[in-house]
Legacy VTK file of the C-alpha trace (Angstrom):
# vtk DataFile Version 3.0
C-alpha trace
ASCII
DATASET POLYDATA
POINTS 505 float
-33.570 -13.969 58.121
-31.299 -11.162 56.973
-28.210 -13.079 58.166
-29.385 -16.230 56.354
-29.834 -14.302 53.094
-26.333 -12.820 53.317
-24.905 -16.248 53.997
-26.615 -17.713 50.918
-25.318 -14.868 48.755
-21.776 -15.477 50.031
-22.039 -19.174 49.206
-23.305 -18.422 45.703
-20.537 -15.906 45.044
-17.911 -18.346 46.264
-19.368 -21.071 44.064
-19.261 -18.806 41.015
-15.625 -17.983 41.669
-14.574 -21.578 42.075
-16.401 -22.697 38.941
-14.930 -19.923 36.731
-12.383 -21.319 34.305
-9.339 -19.505 33.005
-9.690 -18.660 29.335
-6.385 -19.490 27.627
-4.731 -16.604 25.832
-4.925 -16.935 22.056
-1.751 -18.131 20.414
0.341 -15.285 19.022
0.736 -14.631 15.332
4.251 -14.956 13.921
5.515 -13.010 10.898
8.929 -14.036 9.636
10.582 -11.603 7.194
13.618 -12.981 5.359
16.014 -10.873 3.282
18.569 -12.281 0.837
22.273 -11.334 0.812
21.846 -8.672 3.513
24.866 -8.122 5.711
24.546 -7.293 9.401
25.829 -3.729 8.954
23.299 -2.644 6.298
20.869 -0.946 8.717
21.076 2.697 9.747
20.028 2.101 13.364
22.810 -0.452 13.733
25.531 2.019 12.862
25.587 2.481 9.081
24.743 6.150 8.673
25.120 6.047 4.891
22.059 3.849 4.368
18.408 4.845 4.807
16.289 2.128 6.460
13.573 3.886 8.507
11.312 0.839 8.849
14.049 -1.617 9.758
15.190 1.049 12.212
11.722 0.839 13.801
12.185 -2.895 14.314
15.481 -2.170 16.059
13.885 0.535 18.213
10.685 -1.383 19.044
12.314 -4.740 19.679
15.429 -6.677 20.573
18.365 -7.013 18.197
20.895 -9.820 18.191
24.081 -8.215 16.955
25.886 -11.514 16.339
23.669 -13.819 14.282
25.493 -16.239 11.986
24.901 -18.681 9.162
26.611 -22.068 9.354
27.906 -22.350 5.771
27.080 -24.024 2.492
27.728 -27.090 0.370
28.020 -25.063 -2.864
28.199 -21.461 -4.039
24.487 -20.943 -3.396
24.899 -20.347 0.330
21.245 -19.314 0.480
20.103 -22.850 -0.390
21.848 -24.356 2.623
20.754 -21.523 4.902
17.104 -21.950 3.906
17.178 -25.737 4.137
18.508 -25.414 7.686
15.845 -22.931 8.738
13.004 -24.975 7.234
14.199 -28.278 8.746
15.927 -27.162 11.966
18.883 -29.365 11.095
22.538 -28.357 11.028
24.542 -27.916 7.821
25.952 -31.326 6.957
22.948 -33.166 8.368
20.485 -31.252 6.210
22.704 -31.692 3.147
21.744 -35.364 3.339
18.275 -34.987 4.823
17.005 -32.717 2.039
17.009 -35.686 -0.357
14.064 -37.039 1.642
12.026 -34.089 0.415
12.693 -34.897 -3.225
11.381 -38.391 -2.446
8.231 -36.990 -0.849
9.248 -37.772 2.743
9.532 -35.929 6.066
7.407 -32.893 5.207
5.664 -33.229 8.586
8.947 -32.244 10.247
9.321 -28.917 8.431
8.795 -25.486 9.990
5.489 -24.800 8.251
3.970 -28.160 9.114
4.998 -27.897 12.771
3.234 -24.531 12.983
0.217 -25.889 11.127
0.034 -28.751 13.608
-0.171 -26.175 16.390
-3.303 -24.695 14.833
-1.771 -22.003 12.646
-2.826 -20.821 9.199
0.505 -20.863 7.356
1.452 -18.650 4.448
4.495 -18.334 2.217
5.444 -16.005 -0.602
8.754 -15.105 -2.244
12.120 -16.787 -2.555
12.127 -20.496 -1.800
15.283 -22.249 -3.131
14.649 -25.370 -1.033
14.428 -28.936 -2.375
11.011 -29.432 -0.771
7.988 -28.103 -2.653
6.721 -24.981 -0.906
3.150 -26.250 -1.240
4.141 -29.314 0.788
5.330 -27.129 3.656
2.820 -24.235 3.770
-0.963 -24.206 3.387
-1.144 -20.947 1.439
1.545 -20.329 -1.181
1.814 -17.661 -3.888
4.581 -16.439 -6.190
7.275 -19.000 -5.400
10.487 -17.376 -6.613
13.762 -19.058 -7.654
17.214 -18.549 -6.197
17.557 -15.179 -7.870
15.654 -13.069 -10.400
16.453 -14.205 -13.923
17.815 -17.703 -13.340
18.766 -18.221 -17.003
20.889 -15.082 -16.735
22.442 -16.450 -13.542
23.392 -19.817 -14.990
25.664 -18.469 -17.709
29.123 -20.077 -17.703
30.676 -17.058 -16.062
34.104 -18.587 -15.539
34.520 -19.557 -19.205
33.297 -16.176 -20.381
35.656 -14.330 -18.074
38.604 -16.365 -19.336
37.616 -15.689 -22.943
37.366 -11.995 -22.186
40.885 -11.868 -20.789
42.358 -13.824 -23.702
40.517 -12.072 -26.525
40.836 -8.467 -25.496
37.232 -7.876 -26.573
34.888 -5.484 -24.823
33.098 -6.888 -21.764
29.660 -6.362 -23.291
30.651 -8.549 -26.267
31.264 -11.633 -24.095
30.079 -11.281 -20.501
26.356 -11.341 -19.690
24.938 -7.879 -19.073
25.383 -6.924 -15.439
28.677 -8.774 -14.919
32.287 -7.579 -14.862
31.152 -4.011 -14.494
31.512 -1.122 -14.357
34.769 -1.025 -16.249
35.037 2.714 -15.602
32.875 5.769 -14.975
31.786 5.806 -18.629
30.522 2.212 -18.580
26.771 2.420 -19.251
26.164 -1.225 -20.171
23.939 -1.686 -17.118
21.171 0.398 -15.611
19.454 -0.887 -12.439
16.244 0.968 -13.275
15.912 -0.275 -16.863
13.162 -2.893 -17.056
14.495 -4.330 -20.313
17.069 -6.286 -18.286
14.339 -8.345 -16.611
15.514 -9.656 -13.256
13.434 -8.055 -10.498
11.365 -6.385 -13.218
10.195 -9.656 -14.790
6.405 -9.672 -14.902
6.117 -5.889 -14.999
6.215 -5.113 -11.264
9.271 -5.232 -9.021
9.369 -8.535 -7.151
9.681 -6.842 -3.753
6.480 -4.924 -4.471
4.716 -8.111 -5.571
5.690 -9.779 -2.297
4.387 -6.801 -0.330
1.068 -6.976 -2.210
0.868 -10.728 -1.561
1.491 -10.217 2.155
-1.098 -7.453 2.465
-3.641 -9.663 0.699
-3.191 -12.449 3.230
-3.123 -9.997 6.148
-6.513 -8.681 5.004
-7.893 -12.226 5.173
-6.669 -12.675 8.745
-8.926 -9.861 9.992
-11.957 -12.148 9.967
-10.194 -15.298 11.157
-9.935 -16.492 14.747
-6.969 -18.736 13.962
-3.403 -17.575 14.587
-1.280 -17.122 11.481
2.333 -17.783 10.549
3.715 -15.839 7.590
7.005 -16.673 5.841
7.836 -13.626 3.716
11.048 -14.240 1.784
12.312 -11.311 -0.282
14.832 -11.897 -3.068
16.238 -8.443 -2.302
18.944 -7.295 -1.946
20.415 -10.190 -3.994
21.744 -9.245 -7.414
20.766 -8.165 -9.995
20.475 -5.145 -7.715
17.624 -3.273 -9.392
15.486 -0.590 -7.787
13.327 2.325 -8.970
15.191 5.523 -9.808
14.055 7.428 -6.710
15.827 4.894 -4.519
19.028 4.971 -6.571
18.923 8.759 -6.309
19.163 8.471 -2.517
22.793 7.442 -2.916
25.046 9.757 -4.943
28.349 8.027 -5.646
30.307 10.846 -4.032
28.564 10.148 -0.714
29.524 6.473 -0.604
32.679 5.528 1.248
34.933 2.561 0.632
34.998 -0.171 3.278
38.002 -0.061 5.602
39.040 -3.538 4.484
38.860 -2.737 0.755
41.446 -4.586 -1.356
41.910 -4.690 -5.138
42.553 -8.443 -4.872
42.238 -10.880 -1.989
45.463 -12.916 -2.015
43.751 -16.260 -1.287
40.719 -15.760 -3.540
41.399 -18.652 -5.927
42.359 -21.338 -3.418
39.364 -20.574 -1.199
36.963 -20.676 -4.149
36.388 -16.959 -4.736
38.035 -16.469 -8.115
36.478 -15.204 -11.367
34.709 -18.512 -11.992
32.486 -17.949 -8.940
29.361 -16.193 -10.192
29.117 -13.709 -7.332
32.725 -12.597 -7.700
32.415 -12.111 -11.469
29.940 -9.276 -10.963
32.758 -6.734 -10.585
36.046 -6.455 -12.501
39.332 -7.963 -11.304
41.231 -6.238 -9.817
38.542 -4.353 -7.905
38.436 -0.610 -8.423
37.210 2.005 -5.997
34.608 3.196 -8.478
33.252 -0.302 -9.164
32.811 -1.010 -5.460
31.082 2.316 -4.875
28.762 1.673 -7.831
27.798 -1.784 -6.610
27.304 -0.382 -3.106
25.046 2.347 -4.463
22.824 -0.254 -6.126
22.929 -2.485 -3.038
21.833 0.338 -0.748
19.092 1.417 -3.175
17.628 -2.085 -3.277
17.740 -2.312 0.536
15.939 1.030 0.909
13.315 -0.173 -1.582
12.981 -3.393 0.445
12.681 -1.321 3.613
9.788 0.632 2.087
7.880 -2.580 1.369
8.475 -3.788 4.930
7.030 -0.512 6.208
3.824 -1.096 4.267
3.576 -4.660 5.574
3.982 -3.358 9.131
1.238 -0.784 8.508
-1.026 -3.550 7.209
-0.402 -5.605 10.318
-1.226 -2.621 12.532
-4.586 -2.207 10.786
-5.631 -5.760 11.714
-5.842 -4.752 15.374
-3.844 -7.884 16.204
-0.394 -6.382 16.630
-0.616 -6.676 20.412
-0.493 -10.441 19.878
1.886 -10.602 16.901
5.628 -11.233 16.762
7.818 -10.102 13.874
11.194 -11.736 13.308
13.524 -10.228 10.709
16.787 -11.711 9.487
18.640 -12.607 6.283
20.050 -15.870 4.955
23.661 -14.632 5.293
25.700 -11.496 4.708
27.615 -10.087 1.718
31.128 -8.712 1.181
30.480 -5.800 -1.225
34.157 -4.960 -1.694
35.444 -5.852 1.748
38.686 -7.868 1.538
38.487 -7.552 -2.256
35.419 -9.819 -2.334
31.888 -9.241 -3.640
29.880 -12.295 -2.581
29.099 -14.332 0.512
31.324 -17.393 0.122
33.875 -16.478 2.781
34.384 -16.757 6.534
34.568 -13.055 7.273
31.797 -11.547 9.384
30.549 -9.437 6.477
29.580 -12.666 4.713
28.468 -15.039 7.489
26.748 -12.533 9.800
23.208 -11.225 9.294
20.875 -8.789 11.071
18.381 -10.355 13.490
15.542 -8.475 15.196
12.474 -9.660 17.076
9.510 -7.452 17.982
6.358 -8.400 19.869
4.511 -8.650 23.182
6.812 -8.323 26.195
9.882 -8.110 23.922
12.149 -5.394 25.376
12.415 -2.295 23.202
15.681 -0.980 21.785
17.641 -3.784 23.422
20.782 -5.255 21.911
22.222 -8.643 22.787
25.723 -9.669 21.712
25.443 -13.373 22.578
26.238 -15.503 19.532
23.250 -17.110 17.827
22.587 -18.788 14.506
20.048 -17.028 12.323
18.256 -20.392 12.027
17.317 -19.972 15.697
14.320 -18.097 14.272
12.612 -21.448 13.636
12.969 -22.733 17.205
11.972 -19.297 18.510
8.689 -19.373 16.604
7.977 -22.886 17.894
8.333 -21.699 21.484
6.067 -18.721 20.811
3.499 -21.107 19.341
3.670 -23.415 22.335
5.240 -26.243 20.351
7.758 -28.433 22.133
10.978 -28.381 20.150
11.505 -31.757 18.437
14.740 -33.583 19.222
15.924 -33.345 15.625
15.917 -29.521 15.735
19.519 -28.477 16.412
18.896 -24.750 16.774
17.553 -22.938 19.853
14.892 -20.408 20.756
16.251 -16.971 21.638
13.409 -16.126 24.043
15.379 -16.919 27.217
18.129 -14.616 25.985
15.587 -11.907 25.164
13.888 -11.945 28.563
17.136 -12.227 30.505
16.625 -15.740 31.830
19.841 -16.689 30.080
22.956 -14.570 29.584
25.332 -16.858 27.703
25.047 -18.193 24.153
23.634 -21.672 23.642
26.683 -22.357 21.500
30.173 -22.834 22.890
31.523 -21.633 19.541
30.254 -20.621 16.103
31.150 -22.954 13.255
31.143 -22.400 9.511
32.087 -24.637 6.601
32.129 -23.999 2.870
32.435 -27.030 0.565
35.915 -28.495 1.201
37.615 -25.121 0.753
37.030 -23.263 4.017
36.509 -23.965 7.711
36.067 -21.546 10.606
35.626 -21.378 14.366
34.639 -18.174 16.181
35.126 -18.318 19.952
36.048 -16.116 22.915
36.646 -13.065 20.759
38.895 -14.823 18.238
38.297 -16.277 14.808
40.356 -19.043 13.203
39.978 -19.536 9.451
41.436 -22.502 7.567
41.845 -22.846 3.784
42.685 -26.575 3.542
43.636 -26.646 -0.144
46.311 -23.997 0.412
47.544 -24.923 3.888
46.563 -21.430 5.009
45.669 -20.620 8.611
44.419 -17.171 9.661
43.726 -15.811 13.143
41.907 -12.604 14.060
41.384 -10.884 17.395
37.828 -9.638 16.891
37.872 -7.361 19.918
40.764 -5.237 18.684
40.325 -5.932 14.961
36.578 -6.206 14.139
37.248 -5.601 10.431
39.487 -8.704 10.358
42.437 -6.986 8.716
45.359 -8.089 10.914
46.213 -11.799 10.669
47.934 -13.014 13.847
48.561 -16.637 12.877
52.190 -16.016 11.930
52.881 -14.195 15.196
54.733 -16.572 17.583
52.884 -15.029 20.527
49.635 -16.507 19.182
50.871 -20.002 18.344
49.168 -21.511 21.379
45.901 -19.726 20.584
45.998 -21.079 17.016
46.648 -24.633 18.210
43.901 -24.458 20.845
41.302 -23.129 18.437
42.396 -25.595 15.763
41.866 -28.524 18.139
38.466 -27.141 19.098
37.552 -26.707 15.437
38.392 -30.349 14.733
36.162 -31.410 17.636
33.434 -29.082 16.437
33.649 -30.682 13.000
32.895 -34.044 14.586
29.949 -32.583 16.465
28.629 -31.100 13.234
29.035 -34.276 11.190
31.738 -32.637 9.089
33.987 -35.336 7.593
36.632 -33.051 6.054
40.053 -33.889 7.520
41.999 -30.693 8.198
44.469 -32.192 10.679
47.265 -32.104 8.096
46.942 -28.328 7.913
47.494 -28.101 11.663
50.499 -30.425 11.419
52.033 -28.318 8.666
51.407 -25.138 10.656
53.210 -26.632 13.648
56.111 -27.773 11.477
56.570 -24.249 10.123
56.717 -22.868 13.633
LINES 1 506
505 0 1 2 3 4 5 6 7 8 9 10 11 12 13 14 15 16 17 18 19 20 21 22 23 24 25 26 27 28 29 30 31 32 33 34 35 36 37 38 39 40 41 42 43 44 45 46 47 48 49 50 51 52 53 54 55 56 57 58 59 60 61 62 63 64 65 66 67 68 69 70 71 72 73 74 75 76 77 78 79 80 81 82 83 84 85 86 87 88 89 90 91 92 93 94 95 96 97 98 99 100 101 102 103 104 105 106 107 108 109 110 111 112 113 114 115 116 117 118 119 120 121 122 123 124 125 126 127 128 129 130 131 132 133 134 135 136 137 138 139 140 141 142 143 144 145 146 147 148 149 150 151 152 153 154 155 156 157 158 159 160 161 162 163 164 165 166 167 168 169 170 171 172 173 174 175 176 177 178 179 180 181 182 183 184 185 186 187 188 189 190 191 192 193 194 195 196 197 198 199 200 201 202 203 204 205 206 207 208 209 210 211 212 213 214 215 216 217 218 219 220 221 222 223 224 225 226 227 228 229 230 231 232 233 234 235 236 237 238 239 240 241 242 243 244 245 246 247 248 249 250 251 252 253 254 255 256 257 258 259 260 261 262 263 264 265 266 267 268 269 270 271 272 273 274 275 276 277 278 279 280 281 282 283 284 285 286 287 288 289 290 291 292 293 294 295 296 297 298 299 300 301 302 303 304 305 306 307 308 309 310 311 312 313 314 315 316 317 318 319 320 321 322 323 324 325 326 327 328 329 330 331 332 333 334 335 336 337 338 339 340 341 342 343 344 345 346 347 348 349 350 351 352 353 354 355 356 357 358 359 360 361 362 363 364 365 366 367 368 369 370 371 372 373 374 375 376 377 378 379 380 381 382 383 384 385 386 387 388 389 390 391 392 393 394 395 396 397 398 399 400 401 402 403 404 405 406 407 408 409 410 411 412 413 414 415 416 417 418 419 420 421 422 423 424 425 426 427 428 429 430 431 432 433 434 435 436 437 438 439 440 441 442 443 444 445 446 447 448 449 450 451 452 453 454 455 456 457 458 459 460 461 462 463 464 465 466 467 468 469 470 471 472 473 474 475 476 477 478 479 480 481 482 483 484 485 486 487 488 489 490 491 492 493 494 495 496 497 498 499 500 501 502 503 504
């Protein structure tokens, strides 16, 4: 009898084990934090010891950093518009330049980042800078405080080029002609602009700094997620550190002018600025006087760093809010920016160039099983963030999404970049290929070809294109750039520039 009882118990236990079903793990939450105009080198933990970014440093320390994340270019001076359209749609530069018109006609919203995540069961949320042709409310379920391309759009749309020309011809004072905040500082006594003065509007419009409003918005939604069983996807798009670079006084005080150094590649004037579209008529470049002065660059850098530190503080509070939900063990944070910024390097101020300071952005990912304090130098596009989130959400990447998830690179299943080369195009004025440690830049309107060895010259200060020893390298990269143009749907014919280069040699 005793043996029979034991046998029955064994059968019952076996039956229970075979009938037990695996409970699927809940889908992870994804928080995407997007900065504006933030260059790859503007984080303390990534080598810039002049800037204070304790919370971004934590992302570097707690996660994996891609040290070579690039934007693909732009179809006008607002590089951010192209960058954001690519990340929302997953499409490459020249494809999305056409595709975005579907949004204005009310089409194809189901193929956007937010809708793909929503279809996977996510509560989706967006606040901050948008600057995409699609309506934010058509892409995300929960939307608050949709911001324009930059704080104070009326201020931004002044005819800067005409005003600058008038200033030069009239001999009048800058403040009499140029909008406040442009063509300054003229010297150390120029007090026409104060980044902490709320009378200038910009980030102060509405009474509270826009970065602080975004932080409050994010914390409000995070509080709601505490009682929800659904996974959430947050798209938090700061306008900072885009100009007008305004921050509270305590953040400006972190950066005394005497402690700010000039960039190694500082120039009073970039020799090709006009032919490559970076002259005084370009809004970004009109922010500082021509020729550039050491003091002006240090002053703009001071305000840039202050706004980044203020942004960093808001990110810290968002991270604290996420920790309090108790869901951080199933939450991924991805941080990047829409492109970089020159801030005096090569005599430039803005982002409309092919130098790394302008096309390269920080990129960090933190979350479950993400290696800590790991750095990967494989080339990626910053728009890979979209495909990465889809993989985390268990969504099969649609065929129309050009960009790739970085997860295989993060976990070591892949060592090499998904991209044979990095491409960038700006209107019809600039083209670039970055491959095998070299960068080839072409200015088609001027018949200018530049070549840089990035391993020995990371600041891109020594052009090798005129060196006969590098003629073959130029020709090889040029041919590859032309092929890459075809792959990217880029119709600009630059073959004549190559022919002229060969004729000169």
